N, C-alpha and C positions, 0 to 999 in steps of 0.2 A: 410709739413706745407704749409700754404697759407699766403701771404702778402696782406694786403688791405691798400692802401694809395693813396690819390689823386694826389700826386706829382710823375711825371715820373722819375725825378732825384732821389728822395728818394727811389723809388722802385728799380731803377737800382743799387743804392749803396747797399741797403739791399740784393738784389739778388746776387751781387758779393760777399758780405761778407758771407752770409749764404751758398751760393753755394760752397764756399771753405772749409766748415766744413764737416768732415765725420760723425758728430753727427746729422746732419740735412738733411732731404730729402725735398727740396723745390719743390713743385708740381705745384703751380700756383700763379698768381697775380690778384688783383682786384683794381679798382680805385674808386669804389662807393659802396653804400650799396647794390644795386641790383647785381652788378658784383661780389662783395665779397661773398654774400649769394649764388649766383649761383656757384661760384668756390668751395665753401665748399660742396655744394650738390653734385657736380660732383666728387670731389677728396677725400671727407671724411677724412680730415687731422686730426692729433692728436692735433695740435696747430694752432691757427690763430693769426698773428701779425697784430693788427688793430689800425688805426689812428682814432681820434675823429672827425676831420673835413672832411666831405665828401660832394660831390656836391649835392647829392639827399637825404641828411639826416645826421644823426650823427652816430658815431661809436657805440653809445649806442643802437640805433635802430638795427644796424647790429648784435650787441652782443646778444640782446634779441632774435632775430630771429634764430641765430645760436645755442644758448644754448637751445632754445625750440625745435628745429628740430633735433639737433645733440647733444644729452646729453653727449657723451663721448669726444667731441671736447672741448678743453680748449682755452680760449681767453686771450691773453696778450695785453693790451693797450700800444701802443708806441706813445707818443705825445709830443708836445712842451708846452702843457698847464699845468702849475703848479698851481692848484687850488683845495682846499679841497672839494668843492662841486662837482667838476668833478670826484674826486676820489670816493666820496660817490656814485655818479651816476653810475660809472663804476662797483662798487661792487654790487649795487642793480640790475644792468643789468645782472649780472652773471659772470663778468670778474674774472679771477684767478690772475691777476697781473696788475700793473700800473707802467710804466717806462717812464722817460723823454728821449727825443731824444739826450740829451747830454751824455747818457751812452756810454761807449766805446765798441768796437766790442766784446772783450772777455767776458765782463760782460753781454752783450746782449745774446750771445750764451749760457752762463751758465744759465741765467734766463730762456731761452726757454727750456733748458734741465730740469731745476728744475720744471717748470710749467708742462711740460710733465709728470714728475714723481708724480705730484699731490700736489706740494707745492704752496703756495701763495706768490707772490712777490710784494713788495712795494719799490719804489725808495727811498733810504735814504734821499734824498732832500725833500721828501714830507711826510715822516713818522710823523714828528712833527705836520704837518698840520692835518693829520688824527687823531692823538691823541687829538688835540684841538677840532676837530669836535665831536669825541666820548665824550669828557668831556662836551661839550655843550649840548649833548643829554642825558647824564647819570649823575645824581647829585653826586654820591659817588662811584667812581671806586673801592676804597679799600673795601667798604662794599660788593660790588658785588663779588669781588674776594674771600673775606672771606666767602661768602655764599656757595661756592663750597665745596663739600665733599673732603676728602683727596685724594681719587682716581680720582675725577674729576679735582682737582687742578694739580695732577701729569700729567694727560693726557694733560691738557692745556699747561703745561710747556714744554712738549715734542713737541707738535704741534707748539708752539711759537719758538722752536729751529729749526723748519723746517722739522720735521719728517712727513712722510706720515702716514695714518691710519695703513697701513700694517707694517711699521717700529715700530710704537707705540705698536701695538699688539705683535710683536716679543719681544720688550723690556720689556713689562709688563706681558707676558705670558697669553694674552687674545686672544679671537677670534676677527678677524677684524670687524665682525658685532657688537660685544660687544663694541668695541671702537667707532664705528659709533653711537651706541645708547647713549653712554656716552656723545659724542660730541653734540648730539641733545639736551640733558639736559643742557649741559654747555651753548650752544647758547641761550636757553630759559632763563636761569638764568641771563645771561649777557645782554639780550635784543639785541642780534645781530643775523645776519643771515649768515655771512660768516666767514671763517677761518681767513682771514686777519684782520677783525674787532676784533675778539677774541684775536688774537695774539697782536694787537696794545694795547688792554686793559691790557694784561698781561705785555707787555713791559713797560707800564706806571707804573705798580705796582712793577715791579721787583726790583728796588733799595732797597725796604724795605723787600723784601722776603728773606728767608733763606732756600735754597734748600739743 
């Protein structure tokens, strides 16, 4: 993986933490949009740990460039910024997760592993903010969830529980491509574009669901 953060001290701390884990292969560091994008191009990592505030742009700029040029690389935002608009910007830029720097080391390593496996990660401290943002953009969450077919609803529930497309396919006895097609329809019906957004909507409606 690659770390991109403008603070030398933060990079050193993350490097020491992640370098001690046998689950993570830390290949390079960057301190700016340009150096981060260059490091990804050179090392082709599975995951990039990316800060928002960078000297020559934002992490969102870097995220868009990375996702556009390296489709298989997953981006996990790690920042001190706790703001719902920033979360939305991260998701729109293509990020697979958003964590605050207050996260402990074990949780960060687990989040990296899960993002690498295809899951979407949102820091618990900002989940409520994301739900609020979703509510402000979509008038009736309950009606949207109810508009899903039984099969679509079941797939969404499994995705919200953290399963990857492959795991959902195995659970439901479907082809992975079929699950992907179902998710495309789910995203369209819910007016979202990312797994994290769909999962947030489902989490909002779950108290009244009976699975």
